C-alpha positions as CSV (number, residue, x, y, z in Angstrom):
1,M,10.8,-12.6,17.0
2,K,7.0,-11.9,16.0
3,R,5.0,-15.0,15.0
4,R,4.5,-13.2,11.7
5,D,8.0,-12.5,11.2
6,F,8.6,-16.1,11.6
7,N,6.2,-17.4,9.4
8,R,7.8,-14.8,6.6
9,S,10.8,-15.9,7.3
10,L,9.9,-19.9,6.8
11,A,8.0,-18.3,3.3
12,L,11.6,-17.1,2.3
13,L,13.5,-20.4,2.8
14,P,12.8,-21.8,-0.8
15,L,14.6,-18.4,-2.5
16,G,17.6,-19.9,-0.7
17,A,18.4,-22.2,-4.0
18,A,18.3,-18.6,-6.3
19,L,21.4,-17.5,-4.3
20,S,24.1,-18.7,-6.0
21,A,22.4,-18.8,-9.3
22,S,23.3,-16.5,-12.1
23,P,21.3,-17.5,-15.3
24,L,17.9,-17.3,-14.9
25,N,16.9,-20.3,-16.8
26,S,19.0,-22.5,-13.4
27,L,15.3,-22.8,-11.7
28,A,13.7,-24.0,-14.5
29,A,13.3,-27.4,-13.5
30,R,12.2,-26.3,-10.0
31,K,8.9,-24.2,-10.4
32,I,7.7,-23.0,-6.7
33,P,4.2,-21.5,-6.7
34,W,3.6,-18.1,-5.7
35,Q,0.3,-16.8,-4.1
36,N,0.0,-12.9,-3.0
37,W,-0.8,-12.6,1.0
38,S,-4.7,-12.4,0.5
39,G,-4.6,-15.7,-2.1
40,S,-6.4,-13.7,-4.9
41,Q,-3.3,-13.8,-7.2
42,R,-1.2,-16.4,-8.1
43,S,1.3,-18.0,-10.5
44,N,3.6,-20.7,-11.2
45,P,7.3,-18.7,-12.1
46,A,9.3,-20.5,-14.2
47,G,12.1,-19.4,-11.6
48,R,12.5,-17.0,-8.8
49,I,16.5,-15.1,-8.9
50,S,17.4,-13.2,-5.6
51,P,20.8,-10.8,-6.9
52,K,23.3,-10.0,-3.9
53,T,24.7,-7.0,-5.9
54,E,23.4,-4.3,-8.4
55,D,26.0,-5.6,-10.9
56,E,25.0,-9.4,-10.4
57,L,21.3,-7.8,-10.8
58,A,22.2,-6.0,-14.1
59,S,23.9,-8.7,-16.0
60,L,20.7,-10.5,-15.1
61,L,18.2,-8.0,-16.3
62,K,20.8,-7.2,-19.4
63,A,20.2,-10.9,-20.3
64,A,16.9,-11.1,-19.8
65,E,14.9,-12.7,-22.6
66,N,11.5,-13.0,-20.8
67,T,9.5,-10.9,-18.1
68,I,11.0,-10.4,-14.6
69,R,9.0,-9.0,-11.8
70,P,10.0,-7.7,-8.3
71,V,8.1,-9.1,-5.8
72,G,8.2,-7.2,-2.1
73,A,5.7,-9.4,0.8
74,G,2.9,-10.2,-1.6
75,H,0.8,-7.4,0.2
76,S,-0.2,-6.1,-3.1
77,F,-3.9,-7.1,-4.5
78,S,-3.9,-6.5,-7.9
79,P,-2.1,-8.7,-10.5
80,L,1.7,-6.8,-10.6
81,V,3.8,-10.1,-9.3
82,P,2.2,-12.6,-11.7
83,T,4.3,-14.5,-14.3
84,E,5.1,-17.2,-15.8
85,G,8.8,-15.7,-16.1
86,T,11.3,-14.9,-13.5
87,I,10.5,-13.3,-9.9
88,L,12.6,-11.2,-8.5
89,S,13.5,-10.6,-4.6
90,T,15.2,-7.5,-3.6
91,R,15.9,-9.3,0.2
92,H,19.8,-8.7,-0.3
93,F,19.3,-5.4,-0.4
94,N,18.3,-4.9,3.5
95,Q,20.9,-1.9,4.5
96,V,19.3,1.3,6.3
97,E,22.6,3.7,6.7
98,P,22.7,6.8,8.3
99,L,23.4,10.3,6.4
100,E,23.3,14.1,7.9
101,G,20.5,16.2,7.5
102,Y,18.0,13.5,8.9
103,R,18.2,11.6,5.9
104,A,19.3,7.8,5.4
105,N,20.1,5.5,2.8
106,V,17.2,2.7,3.0
107,G,17.4,-0.7,1.0
108,A,14.7,-1.9,-1.3
109,G,14.3,-5.0,0.5
110,V,13.7,-4.2,4.2
111,P,10.1,-4.5,5.2
112,L,8.7,-1.3,6.7
113,N,8.3,-3.4,10.5
114,R,11.6,-3.6,10.2
115,L,12.6,0.1,9.5
116,G,11.1,1.8,12.7
117,E,13.6,0.6,15.6
118,P,16.8,0.8,13.4
119,L,15.3,4.7,12.3
120,H,14.7,5.4,15.9
121,K,18.3,4.2,16.8
122,M,20.1,5.8,14.7
123,G,18.3,9.8,15.8
124,Q,15.6,9.7,12.6
125,A,11.8,8.7,12.4
126,L,9.9,8.4,9.1
127,P,7.7,12.1,9.0
128,N,4.4,9.3,8.0
129,M,3.5,5.6,7.9
130,P,0.8,3.4,6.5
131,D,-1.1,1.5,9.2
132,I,-0.6,-2.3,7.1
133,D,4.0,-2.1,7.7
134,E,4.7,-5.9,6.0
135,Q,5.4,-4.4,3.0
136,T,9.1,-4.0,1.5
137,V,10.4,-0.4,1.2
138,A,10.2,-1.0,-2.6
139,G,7.1,-2.2,-2.8
140,A,5.4,0.3,-0.6
141,L,6.6,3.4,-2.9
142,S,6.2,1.8,-5.9
143,T,2.9,1.5,-5.5
144,G,1.9,5.0,-3.9
145,T,1.5,3.4,-0.5
146,H,0.6,6.2,1.8
147,G,-0.6,6.4,5.5
148,T,-3.4,9.7,6.8
149,G,-2.8,13.4,7.2
150,A,-4.1,16.5,5.1
151,N,-0.5,18.1,5.5
152,F,1.5,15.2,5.0
153,G,2.5,13.2,1.7
154,A,2.6,9.5,0.4
155,M,5.8,7.6,1.7
156,H,7.4,8.0,-1.7
157,A,7.1,12.3,-1.7
158,Y,9.5,11.6,1.3
159,V,12.0,10.0,-1.5
160,D,15.2,12.3,-1.9
161,A,17.2,10.4,-4.4
162,L,17.2,6.5,-5.5
163,R,19.0,3.9,-7.5
164,L,17.5,2.5,-10.3
165,V,19.0,-0.6,-12.1
166,T,17.6,-0.9,-15.6
167,P,16.5,-3.9,-18.2
168,R,19.7,-2.1,-20.3
169,G,21.6,-3.1,-17.8
170,E,22.6,0.6,-16.3
171,V,23.1,1.4,-12.7
172,L,21.6,5.3,-12.4
173,D,21.5,7.4,-9.4
174,C,18.4,9.8,-9.8
175,S,17.0,12.5,-7.9
176,R,15.7,16.5,-8.5
177,E,19.5,16.9,-9.9
178,Q,20.6,13.8,-11.4
179,N,18.6,11.5,-14.2
180,P,15.6,14.2,-12.9
181,D,12.7,12.8,-15.3
182,I,13.6,9.3,-13.8
183,F,13.6,10.3,-11.0
184,D,9.8,11.8,-10.8
185,A,9.0,8.6,-12.3
186,A,10.4,5.9,-10.4
187,R,9.1,7.5,-7.4
188,V,5.8,5.5,-8.1
189,S,6.5,2.9,-11.2
190,L,4.9,-0.3,-10.3
191,G,8.5,-2.1,-11.0
192,S,8.0,-1.0,-14.6
193,L,11.3,0.6,-15.3
194,G,13.8,-1.5,-13.6
195,V,14.5,-2.6,-10.2
196,I,15.1,-0.2,-7.6
197,T,17.6,-0.7,-5.2
198,Q,18.0,1.8,-2.4
199,Y,16.2,5.0,-1.5
200,T,17.4,7.9,0.2
201,L,14.3,9.1,2.4
202,R,14.1,12.5,3.8
203,N,13.3,12.0,7.5
204,T,12.9,14.2,11.0
205,A,14.2,13.7,14.3
206,P,12.0,11.2,16.6
207,Y,8.7,12.1,18.3
208,K,5.9,10.7,20.1
209,L,2.3,10.4,19.1
210,K,-0.7,10.2,21.0
211,R,-3.5,8.2,19.6
212,R,-7.4,8.5,20.5
213,T,-10.0,6.3,19.1
214,W,-13.8,6.6,19.5
215,M,-17.0,6.2,18.3
216,Q,-19.6,8.7,17.0
217,P,-22.6,9.0,14.5
218,L,-21.7,8.5,11.2
219,E,-23.9,11.7,9.6
220,Q,-22.0,14.2,12.5
221,T,-18.8,12.4,11.1
222,F,-19.7,13.7,7.6
223,E,-20.5,17.1,9.2
224,E,-17.1,17.6,10.6
225,F,-15.0,15.1,8.2
226,H,-12.6,18.3,7.1
227,T,-13.1,20.3,10.2
228,L,-11.1,17.0,11.7
229,A,-8.4,16.5,9.1
230,E,-7.2,19.7,9.5
231,K,-7.3,19.5,13.0
232,H,-5.3,16.2,13.5
233,R,-1.6,15.3,12.8
234,N,-3.4,12.2,11.6
235,F,-6.7,11.9,10.9
236,E,-9.0,8.5,9.6
237,M,-12.6,7.0,10.2
238,Y,-13.8,4.1,9.3
239,Y,-17.7,3.9,8.4
240,I,-19.0,0.4,10.3
241,P,-21.5,-1.2,7.6
242,H,-25.2,-1.8,8.6
243,S,-24.7,0.3,11.6
244,E,-25.3,4.3,12.0
245,N,-21.8,4.8,13.8
246,A,-18.1,5.7,12.6
247,L,-14.7,4.8,14.3
248,I,-12.4,7.7,14.0
249,I,-8.8,7.9,14.9
250,T,-6.7,10.6,15.4
251,T,-2.9,11.0,16.2
252,D,-1.1,14.3,17.7
253,L,2.5,15.0,18.6
254,S,2.8,14.6,22.4
255,D,5.4,15.0,25.4
256,E,3.7,12.8,27.5
257,A,4.9,9.6,29.4
258,I,4.6,6.3,27.2
259,S,1.3,4.3,27.7
260,P,1.5,1.4,24.8
261,R,-1.5,0.7,22.5
262,G,-0.9,-3.2,23.4
263,E,-2.6,-5.9,21.9
264,D,-4.8,-4.5,19.0
265,G,-8.4,-5.5,19.1
266,D,-9.1,-4.6,15.4
267,N,-9.2,-8.1,14.3
268,D,-11.1,-9.5,17.0
269,A,-14.0,-6.7,16.1
270,V,-13.8,-8.0,12.4
271,R,-14.1,-11.4,13.3
272,E,-17.4,-10.2,15.9
273,L,-18.7,-8.2,12.9
274,K,-18.6,-11.2,10.7
275,M,-20.4,-13.6,13.3
276,L,-23.1,-11.0,13.6
277,R,-23.7,-11.0,10.3
278,D,-23.6,-14.8,9.9
279,Y,-26.1,-15.1,13.1
280,A,-28.6,-12.0,11.7
281,S,-28.9,-12.9,8.4
282,W,-32.0,-13.0,8.4
283,W,-33.1,-10.2,10.3
284,P,-31.1,-7.0,9.1
285,W,-33.5,-4.5,11.3
286,M,-32.0,-6.2,14.2
287,R,-27.8,-6.2,12.8
288,K,-27.9,-2.8,12.7
289,K,-30.0,-2.4,15.9
290,V,-27.2,-4.2,17.5
291,I,-24.1,-3.3,16.2
292,T,-25.1,0.5,16.5
293,G,-26.2,-0.2,20.2
294,V,-22.7,-2.0,21.2
295,S,-20.7,0.6,19.4
296,N,-22.0,3.2,21.3
297,T,-21.1,1.8,24.8
298,I,-17.3,1.2,23.7
299,P,-15.1,3.6,25.2
300,P,-12.6,6.1,23.7
301,E,-9.0,5.1,23.9
302,E,-5.9,7.0,24.5
303,H,-2.5,5.7,23.8
304,V,0.8,7.5,23.5
305,D,4.0,5.7,22.5
306,W,7.0,6.4,19.9
307,W,6.0,7.1,16.5
308,W,7.1,3.6,15.0
309,N,4.4,1.5,17.7
310,I,1.8,3.9,17.1
311,Y,1.5,4.0,13.1
312,P,0.9,0.2,12.3
313,S,-1.9,-1.9,12.8
314,D,-1.8,-5.8,13.2
315,R,-4.1,-7.2,10.4
316,A,-4.3,-11.1,10.8
317,V,-7.8,-11.6,9.2
318,R,-7.1,-11.5,5.6
319,F,-9.2,-9.9,2.8
320,N,-9.1,-8.2,-0.6
321,E,-9.4,-4.5,-1.1
322,M,-10.3,-1.9,-3.6
323,E,-9.2,2.0,-2.7
324,Y,-9.8,4.5,-4.8
325,H,-8.2,8.3,-4.3
326,L,-10.3,10.9,-4.7
327,P,-10.4,15.0,-4.7
328,R,-11.1,16.3,-1.3
329,E,-14.0,18.3,-1.6
330,N,-15.9,15.0,-3.0
331,I,-14.8,12.0,0.2
332,V,-18.2,12.8,2.1
333,D,-20.6,13.0,-1.3
334,A,-18.8,9.6,-2.3
335,L,-18.9,8.0,1.2
336,R,-22.5,8.6,1.7
337,K,-22.8,6.8,-1.7
338,V,-21.0,3.9,-0.8
339,R,-22.9,3.9,2.3
340,D,-26.4,4.4,0.6
341,I,-25.0,1.0,-1.7
342,V,-23.8,-1.2,0.8
343,E,-26.9,-1.0,2.8
344,Q,-29.3,-1.3,-0.3
345,Q,-27.3,-3.9,-2.5
346,N,-24.9,-5.6,-0.5
347,P,-26.0,-7.5,2.8
348,D,-23.1,-9.7,3.4
349,V,-20.5,-6.9,3.8
350,F,-19.1,-6.5,7.3
351,F,-15.9,-5.3,7.0
352,P,-15.4,-1.4,7.7
353,I,-14.7,1.3,5.1
354,E,-11.3,3.3,5.4
355,V,-11.2,6.6,4.5
356,R,-7.9,8.9,4.9
357,V,-6.3,12.1,3.7
358,V,-3.3,12.8,1.8
359,Q,-1.3,15.6,0.5
360,E,-0.6,16.3,-3.2
361,D,2.6,15.5,-4.5
362,D,4.7,15.1,-8.4
363,A,5.4,12.2,-9.0
364,W,4.1,11.2,-12.3
365,L,1.9,8.2,-11.6
366,S,1.2,9.6,-8.3
367,P,-2.5,8.9,-7.4
368,F,-2.1,12.1,-5.3
369,Y,-0.5,14.4,-8.4
370,K,-1.0,17.6,-7.5
371,R,-4.3,17.2,-6.1
372,P,-4.7,17.1,-2.0
373,S,-6.9,14.0,-1.6
374,A,-8.6,11.4,-0.2
375,S,-8.9,7.8,0.1
376,L,-11.8,5.5,0.3
377,A,-10.9,1.5,0.8
378,V,-13.6,-1.3,0.9
379,H,-12.3,-4.7,1.9
380,R,-13.8,-8.5,1.8
381,Y,-13.0,-10.9,3.6
382,Y,-10.8,-13.1,2.0
383,E,-12.6,-16.5,1.8
384,E,-15.9,-14.6,-0.1
385,P,-16.2,-13.1,-3.8
386,F,-15.4,-9.7,-4.0
387,E,-16.1,-9.2,-7.7
388,A,-19.6,-8.3,-7.6
389,Y,-19.3,-5.8,-4.5
390,F,-16.3,-4.2,-5.7
391,K,-18.1,-3.9,-9.2
392,T,-20.8,-1.9,-7.4
393,I,-19.1,0.4,-5.7
394,E,-16.3,1.2,-8.5
395,P,-18.5,3.4,-10.9
396,I,-19.2,6.0,-8.0
397,Y,-15.8,7.2,-8.6
398,Q,-15.4,7.8,-11.5
399,P,-17.1,11.1,-12.8
400,M,-14.8,12.1,-9.5
401,E,-11.9,11.4,-11.9
402,G,-10.5,9.1,-8.8
403,R,-7.4,7.4,-9.0
404,P,-7.1,3.6,-7.9
405,H,-4.2,2.7,-5.6
406,W,-1.8,0.6,-7.6
407,G,-1.8,-2.4,-5.2
408,K,-5.3,-2.3,-5.0
409,L,-8.0,-4.1,-6.8
410,H,-9.8,-1.9,-9.9
411,S,-10.8,-2.1,-13.1
412,L,-9.7,0.3,-15.1
413,S,-8.3,0.5,-18.7
414,H,-5.3,2.1,-19.9
415,K,-7.4,4.9,-21.8
416,T,-8.9,6.0,-18.8
417,L,-5.8,5.7,-16.8
418,A,-4.4,8.0,-19.4
419,S,-6.9,10.5,-19.1
420,R,-6.8,10.5,-15.2
421,Y,-3.0,11.0,-15.1
422,P,-1.3,14.1,-17.0
423,R,2.4,12.8,-17.2
424,W,0.9,9.3,-18.5
425,K,2.3,9.2,-21.5
426,D,5.7,11.0,-20.6
427,F,5.8,7.9,-18.5
428,N,5.1,5.2,-21.1
429,E,7.8,6.8,-23.4
430,L,10.4,6.7,-20.5
431,R,9.3,3.4,-20.1
432,Q,9.6,2.1,-23.2
433,E,13.2,3.6,-23.8
434,L,14.4,1.9,-20.3
435,D,12.9,-1.5,-21.1
436,P,12.7,-1.6,-25.3
437,K,12.0,-5.1,-24.8
438,G,9.3,-5.0,-22.2
439,I,11.3,-7.1,-20.0
440,M,9.5,-5.7,-16.9
441,L,6.0,-6.2,-18.4
442,N,3.5,-8.8,-16.9
443,P,0.2,-9.7,-18.2
444,H,-1.5,-6.5,-16.4
445,L,1.0,-4.4,-16.9
446,R,0.7,-5.0,-20.5
447,E,-3.0,-4.1,-20.1
448,I,-2.9,-1.1,-18.2
449,F,0.0,0.3,-20.3
450,G,-1.4,-0.5,-23.8
451,S,1.4,-1.3,-24.9
452,A,3.1,-4.8,-26.6
453,V,6.6,-3.8,-25.2
């Protein structure tokens, strides 16, 4: 067992008291504080529940009088979970069952890092995957989590069906044939329509990937961005703040012999960038020269392995994050502007800035709805304030009609969000129909939906 899996298991131990509890107020006497991965979101819920069956879940939701918020791994940075009501875990919905035609039924509570190997043994593979695999399947899908690839959608684009338990106590099968509107809304729904218990994922045959990484000048990357995105199966880049270089990562299908990635060096690199920032705070010119010089000496790397060993990276250094999705044609201009603001106004920033590409889809609240997109993510070390930094960056995205990642920090109002999503009104009307008492809404969701219920 990996250390992070052991730590996660310890974190779930307090939920054991809820396993046999049916009434929502049964845990009121024992409040257990909750916080997300970075520690930026916290709450003191009145109770925690973990239903074992859909019938039990339906009864709980139908009887609820106060807010219930589903929780996965707590890896979102936006305040989707915090509530003084009840937090609901779907960890008992953890099945992974193969179906014909490279499809599988997957429980909502399965962590992504426990999905790859079982699927692989069944002769299946996810078509694509994010680089962080701590999230549960439902947490990742409900927030629009994605990997990278010009011809690959976010994870929710590969959902063929799902089961939704509504606050009215219904258990609904949803697909393009059954309850199609609910299906299009629920694939990215922020946990606001009810609780999803199962997904049917459209997969593919197992495959190996060759992962290549190399450093190159940032200006060269600006010129080659769209060519690299179209040339490679998966492409992403990281601008190294206060340097003249970018890290390029590509993956492509391969039949070569396995040469594993080994231990991730990303965490050490981030720590070294922080140390250099601290040491060279009085000499920014020296910092830029040193970072650029050192990064020029980093040799290219190539590794080949099965898909589920190539996509994810270990993220041991905690941070807070803001990520926006922009029309793909705007990404180079946006990154240039972000680079200028970082260089001129934010000398404390050391976390690399990440850029990926994502295919369009048709889920109503998908940030990629009907628009080929590129995502631009900025990070701040978890012990340092992020508000001022993100506030200087966020205005860049507004003339480009940027759509935020639902699990990342943003400051957009419900009015602005409604103007960015063509099916926003339809989603909100459906949400109110499925949840007339607003049981699934915490303060953050009430604010972004502009609704008291």
